[in-house]
C-alpha positions as CSV (number, residue, x, y, z in Angstrom):
1,M,-49.4,-43.9,0.7
2,D,-48.5,-47.5,1.8
3,R,-52.1,-48.6,1.2
4,A,-52.2,-47.0,-2.3
5,I,-48.9,-48.6,-3.3
6,V,-49.9,-52.1,-2.1
7,E,-53.4,-52.1,-3.6
8,K,-52.1,-50.7,-6.9
9,A,-49.9,-53.8,-7.1
10,G,-53.0,-56.0,-6.7
11,L,-52.2,-57.1,-3.2
12,K,-54.3,-57.1,0.0
13,F,-53.5,-54.4,2.5
14,F,-54.2,-54.9,6.2
15,G,-53.9,-51.9,8.6
16,I,-53.3,-52.3,12.3
17,P,-53.3,-49.7,15.1
18,S,-49.9,-49.0,16.7
19,G,-48.3,-46.5,19.1
20,K,-45.0,-44.8,18.4
21,L,-41.8,-45.9,20.1
22,R,-40.2,-42.7,21.4
23,R,-36.7,-42.4,22.9
24,Y,-37.7,-39.2,24.8
25,F,-40.2,-38.4,27.5
26,S,-43.8,-37.8,26.3
27,L,-47.2,-38.3,27.9
28,K,-48.1,-40.0,24.6
29,N,-45.8,-42.9,25.6
30,F,-48.3,-44.0,28.2
31,S,-51.3,-44.1,25.9
32,D,-49.3,-45.6,23.1
33,V,-48.5,-48.6,25.2
34,F,-52.2,-49.6,24.8
35,K,-52.1,-49.0,21.1
36,I,-49.1,-51.3,20.7
37,G,-50.9,-54.0,22.7
38,S,-54.0,-53.5,20.5
39,G,-51.7,-53.7,17.4
40,F,-50.3,-57.0,18.7
41,F,-53.7,-58.6,19.0
42,A,-54.9,-57.2,15.7
43,A,-51.8,-58.6,14.0
44,R,-52.4,-62.0,15.6
45,R,-55.9,-62.1,14.2
46,I,-54.6,-61.3,10.7
47,L,-51.8,-63.8,10.9
48,R,-54.1,-66.6,12.2
49,K,-56.4,-66.0,9.2
50,E,-53.8,-65.6,6.5
51,K,-51.3,-68.2,7.8
52,P,-48.2,-66.7,6.1
53,A,-45.1,-68.8,5.7
54,L,-42.9,-65.8,6.6
55,L,-43.1,-62.2,7.8
56,F,-40.7,-59.6,6.3
57,S,-40.2,-56.4,8.3
58,K,-38.8,-53.1,7.1
59,G,-38.7,-51.6,10.6
60,G,-40.6,-48.5,11.9
61,F,-42.7,-48.5,15.0
62,V,-45.7,-50.1,13.3
63,S,-43.5,-53.3,12.6
64,V,-43.1,-54.3,16.3
65,P,-46.6,-55.6,17.0
66,P,-46.7,-57.8,13.8
67,C,-43.2,-59.2,14.5
68,A,-44.1,-60.0,18.1
69,A,-47.3,-61.6,16.9
70,A,-45.5,-63.7,14.3
71,A,-43.0,-64.9,16.9
72,S,-45.9,-66.0,19.1
73,F,-47.1,-68.3,16.3
74,G,-43.6,-69.5,15.4
75,I,-43.7,-67.8,12.0
76,P,-40.2,-67.0,10.7
77,I,-39.3,-63.3,10.6
78,F,-36.8,-61.6,8.3
79,A,-36.0,-57.9,9.0
80,H,-34.3,-55.2,7.0
81,E,-32.8,-52.0,8.3
82,S,-32.2,-49.1,5.8
83,D,-30.2,-46.7,7.9
84,Y,-26.6,-46.8,9.0
85,S,-27.6,-47.5,12.6
86,P,-30.7,-49.6,13.5
87,G,-33.7,-47.9,14.9
88,L,-35.4,-49.0,18.1
89,A,-37.9,-51.0,16.2
90,T,-35.3,-53.0,14.4
91,R,-33.4,-53.6,17.7
92,I,-36.6,-55.0,19.2
93,N,-37.5,-57.0,16.2
94,S,-33.9,-58.5,16.0
95,R,-34.9,-60.6,19.1
96,F,-37.6,-62.4,17.1
97,A,-35.9,-62.4,13.7
98,Q,-34.2,-65.4,12.0
99,K,-32.4,-63.1,9.6
100,I,-31.4,-59.4,9.8
101,F,-30.4,-57.6,6.6
102,L,-28.2,-54.5,6.8
103,P,-27.1,-51.9,4.2
104,Y,-23.5,-51.6,5.3
105,K,-21.0,-54.0,6.9
106,E,-20.1,-51.3,9.4
107,S,-23.7,-51.4,10.7
108,A,-23.1,-54.9,12.2
109,R,-21.3,-53.3,15.2
110,F,-24.6,-52.1,16.6
111,F,-25.6,-55.7,17.2
112,S,-24.1,-58.2,19.7
113,G,-24.5,-61.8,20.8
114,A,-26.9,-64.0,19.0
115,A,-28.2,-61.1,16.8
116,R,-24.9,-60.7,15.1
117,E,-25.1,-64.3,13.9
118,K,-28.3,-63.5,12.0
119,I,-26.8,-60.6,10.0
120,S,-26.6,-60.5,6.2
121,V,-25.1,-57.4,4.5
122,C,-27.0,-56.7,1.3
123,G,-27.3,-52.9,0.7
124,N,-30.6,-51.2,0.3
125,P,-33.4,-52.2,-2.1
126,I,-33.9,-49.6,-4.9
127,R,-37.1,-49.3,-6.8
128,A,-37.0,-51.2,-10.1
129,E,-37.9,-48.1,-12.1
130,F,-34.4,-46.7,-11.4
131,A,-32.8,-49.5,-13.4
132,A,-34.7,-48.2,-16.4
133,A,-34.2,-44.4,-15.7
134,D,-33.8,-42.4,-18.9
135,A,-32.3,-38.9,-18.8
136,V,-33.8,-38.1,-22.2
137,K,-37.3,-38.8,-20.8
138,G,-36.5,-36.7,-17.8
139,R,-35.4,-33.7,-19.9
140,A,-38.5,-34.0,-22.1
141,F,-40.8,-34.0,-19.0
142,L,-39.0,-30.9,-17.6
143,G,-38.8,-29.1,-21.0
144,L,-35.0,-28.9,-20.8
145,E,-32.5,-28.6,-23.7
146,S,-30.1,-31.6,-24.3
147,G,-27.1,-29.6,-23.0
148,E,-28.8,-27.8,-20.2
149,R,-27.2,-28.3,-16.8
150,M,-29.6,-29.2,-14.0
151,L,-29.5,-29.1,-10.2
152,L,-32.2,-31.3,-8.7
153,V,-33.5,-30.3,-5.3
154,L,-35.5,-32.8,-3.2
155,G,-37.0,-32.5,0.3
156,G,-39.1,-35.6,0.3
157,S,-42.8,-36.0,-0.8
158,L,-43.8,-33.4,1.9
159,G,-40.9,-31.1,1.1
160,S,-38.5,-29.4,3.5
161,R,-39.0,-25.8,4.6
162,E,-35.3,-25.6,5.5
163,I,-34.2,-26.6,2.1
164,N,-36.9,-24.6,0.3
165,D,-35.9,-21.4,2.1
166,L,-32.2,-21.9,1.6
167,V,-32.6,-22.6,-2.1
168,R,-34.9,-19.7,-2.8
169,A,-32.5,-17.4,-0.9
170,A,-29.7,-18.6,-3.0
171,L,-31.5,-18.8,-6.4
172,P,-30.0,-15.8,-8.1
173,D,-26.5,-17.3,-7.7
174,L,-27.5,-20.9,-8.2
175,T,-29.1,-20.2,-11.5
176,R,-25.8,-18.8,-12.8
177,H,-24.6,-22.4,-12.9
178,Y,-27.8,-24.5,-13.2
179,T,-31.4,-24.7,-14.1
180,V,-32.8,-25.5,-10.7
181,I,-35.5,-28.2,-10.6
182,H,-37.1,-28.2,-7.2
183,Q,-39.5,-30.6,-5.6
184,T,-41.0,-28.3,-3.0
185,G,-43.6,-30.6,-1.3
186,E,-47.4,-30.4,-1.6
187,H,-47.8,-28.1,1.4
188,D,-45.2,-25.5,0.3
189,E,-46.3,-21.9,-0.3
190,P,-44.4,-20.7,-3.3
191,P,-43.3,-17.1,-3.7
192,D,-45.7,-14.8,-5.7
193,A,-44.9,-14.4,-9.4
194,G,-43.3,-11.0,-8.9
195,K,-40.8,-12.2,-6.3
196,L,-40.2,-15.3,-8.3
197,S,-39.1,-13.3,-11.3
198,L,-36.5,-11.6,-9.2
199,L,-35.2,-15.0,-8.1
200,G,-34.3,-16.1,-11.6
201,A,-37.6,-17.7,-12.6
202,G,-36.4,-18.5,-16.1
203,R,-34.0,-21.1,-14.7
204,Y,-36.1,-22.2,-11.7
205,K,-38.8,-24.8,-12.0
206,P,-40.7,-25.7,-8.8
207,Y,-42.9,-28.8,-8.7
208,A,-45.0,-29.9,-5.7
209,Y,-44.3,-33.6,-6.3
210,F,-42.6,-35.5,-9.2
211,G,-44.4,-38.9,-8.7
212,E,-43.5,-41.6,-11.1
213,E,-41.2,-39.4,-13.2
214,I,-38.5,-39.1,-10.5
215,P,-36.2,-41.8,-11.8
216,H,-36.0,-40.1,-15.2
217,I,-35.6,-36.6,-13.7
218,M,-32.8,-37.8,-11.4
219,A,-31.1,-39.4,-14.3
220,A,-31.0,-36.1,-16.1
221,A,-29.5,-34.2,-13.1
222,E,-25.8,-33.2,-12.9
223,L,-26.0,-32.7,-9.1
224,V,-28.6,-33.6,-6.4
225,L,-29.3,-31.5,-3.3
226,C,-31.4,-33.4,-0.8
227,R,-32.1,-34.8,2.7
228,S,-30.3,-38.0,3.5
229,G,-33.1,-40.5,4.0
230,A,-31.8,-43.9,3.0
231,G,-34.1,-44.4,0.0
232,T,-33.3,-41.2,-1.7
233,I,-29.5,-41.3,-1.3
234,W,-29.3,-44.9,-2.4
235,E,-31.4,-44.2,-5.5
236,A,-29.1,-41.3,-6.3
237,A,-26.1,-43.4,-5.8
238,S,-27.5,-46.1,-8.1
239,L,-27.6,-43.5,-10.8
240,R,-24.1,-42.3,-9.9
241,K,-25.2,-38.8,-9.0
242,P,-23.0,-36.5,-6.9
243,M,-24.9,-35.3,-3.8
244,V,-25.0,-32.4,-1.4
245,L,-26.8,-33.6,1.7
246,I,-28.7,-31.5,4.3
247,P,-29.8,-34.2,6.8
248,L,-32.8,-33.9,9.0
249,R,-31.3,-33.3,12.5
250,G,-31.8,-31.9,15.9
251,A,-34.5,-32.5,18.5
252,G,-37.1,-35.1,17.6
253,T,-34.8,-37.2,15.4
254,R,-32.5,-40.0,16.4
255,G,-29.8,-38.7,14.1
256,D,-30.1,-41.5,11.5
257,Q,-30.0,-39.0,8.5
258,V,-26.8,-37.4,9.9
259,E,-25.2,-40.9,10.2
260,N,-26.3,-41.7,6.6
261,A,-24.9,-38.5,5.3
262,R,-21.6,-38.9,7.1
263,F,-21.2,-42.4,5.7
264,F,-21.8,-41.2,2.1
265,Q,-19.4,-38.3,2.7
266,K,-16.7,-40.6,4.0
267,A,-17.2,-42.9,1.0
268,G,-16.7,-39.8,-1.3
269,A,-20.2,-39.9,-2.8
270,A,-21.5,-36.8,-1.2
271,I,-20.8,-33.6,0.7
272,C,-22.9,-33.0,3.8
273,F,-24.0,-30.2,6.1
274,A,-24.5,-32.1,9.4
275,D,-24.5,-31.9,13.2
276,N,-25.9,-28.8,14.9
277,D,-23.3,-26.5,13.3
278,D,-26.1,-24.5,11.5
279,A,-23.7,-21.5,11.3
280,A,-22.0,-23.4,8.5
281,L,-25.2,-23.8,6.6
282,S,-26.4,-20.6,4.9
283,P,-27.5,-19.4,1.5
284,E,-23.9,-18.1,1.0
285,S,-22.2,-21.3,2.0
286,L,-24.6,-23.3,-0.1
287,V,-23.8,-21.1,-3.1
288,R,-20.1,-21.5,-2.6
289,L,-20.3,-25.2,-2.4
290,I,-22.6,-25.7,-5.4
291,G,-20.5,-23.2,-7.4
292,S,-17.3,-25.0,-6.6
293,L,-18.8,-28.3,-7.7
294,A,-20.3,-26.8,-10.8
295,E,-16.8,-25.6,-11.8
296,D,-15.0,-28.9,-11.0
297,P,-16.0,-31.8,-13.3
298,A,-13.2,-34.0,-11.9
299,R,-14.5,-33.7,-8.4
300,R,-18.1,-34.5,-9.5
301,Q,-16.8,-37.5,-11.4
302,G,-15.0,-38.7,-8.3
303,M,-18.2,-38.5,-6.3
304,A,-20.1,-40.3,-9.0
305,D,-17.5,-43.1,-9.1
306,A,-17.6,-43.7,-5.3
307,E,-18.7,-47.3,-4.6
308,I,-21.8,-47.3,-2.5
309,A,-24.7,-49.1,-4.2
310,A,-24.2,-52.8,-3.7
311,A,-25.6,-55.5,-6.0
312,D,-29.3,-56.0,-6.3
313,A,-30.3,-55.9,-2.7
314,A,-34.0,-56.5,-3.4
315,G,-33.0,-59.6,-5.4
316,V,-30.7,-60.9,-2.6
317,I,-33.5,-60.5,0.0
318,A,-36.1,-62.0,-2.3
319,E,-33.9,-65.1,-2.9
320,E,-33.3,-65.5,0.9
321,I,-37.1,-65.2,1.5
322,A,-37.9,-67.7,-1.2
323,R,-35.3,-70.2,0.1
324,E,-36.8,-69.9,3.7
325,I,-40.4,-70.3,2.5
326,E,-39.3,-73.5,0.5
327,H,-37.7,-74.8,3.6
328,V,-40.8,-74.2,5.7
329,Q,-43.0,-75.8,3.1
330,N,-40.8,-78.9,2.9
331,K,-40.9,-79.2,6.7
332,E,-44.7,-79.1,6.6
333,K,-44.8,-81.8,4.0
334,K,-42.8,-84.1,6.2
């Protein structure tokens, strides 16, 4: 996906090998050490050839070798963390970085010493398409009437089995309030036509993946039910959409989605099912919550009015990068 996005924009894409940084015991940790080393030297070769004025990192395990390689050449490094708490990669990269961009001022407490002096709070970048989101276009794409109320269900591009199963179990009740527009993921196995008709198929529209239409579709939604990945929830907040969040949680995660969801709930922008209290999350509890929100426009408006999305984060970061590149170039001229 990264390669496709970059090349579609007319830019060069360079892939490097890299091992994953795990916080738990795994035999793969031993073999991945060699992959990380290989990624470091591959990144050095690319940087030596391309001679960039600056390296910008968005975190993730693949970012560590390039940041270390850039540091070995004295190339300035700017890093951005999307989640409430920094991942291990961002913590490592902060040692090399000249500037660390964070989404929330509260996230600064996870850093200490010299790293804290590098922090700039800017929010999360949001795709430019969301600034031009058009609810009318979204309704036209979905075939909805102008006054038709819509619940948008998202589980990411690959979908979420947990969310898919919950929503389908709750459909007969959910469709009393809303037309349910559901991004199921490309690997989802939808119910057969007979079973779907019993679930309220007339007001249930599943899609494998929305693609480029998602800004318009989200703009048309009255309520959004989704995971709490940083990108999705900030995009929904930018369109002032009330959210019900079911974060990815449990073994194999570092809890970042739970933290994101808690922050948005505390700010009043969302209601979340979090922690490991799965007894509280059921089709019945989901129906009760969605139904109560559907019948309470004042509560939905309060969630929409919660102040989350900061000013143009992408613009702030771009200006800082441009300023640093100009500084580097002026030094080289001297």
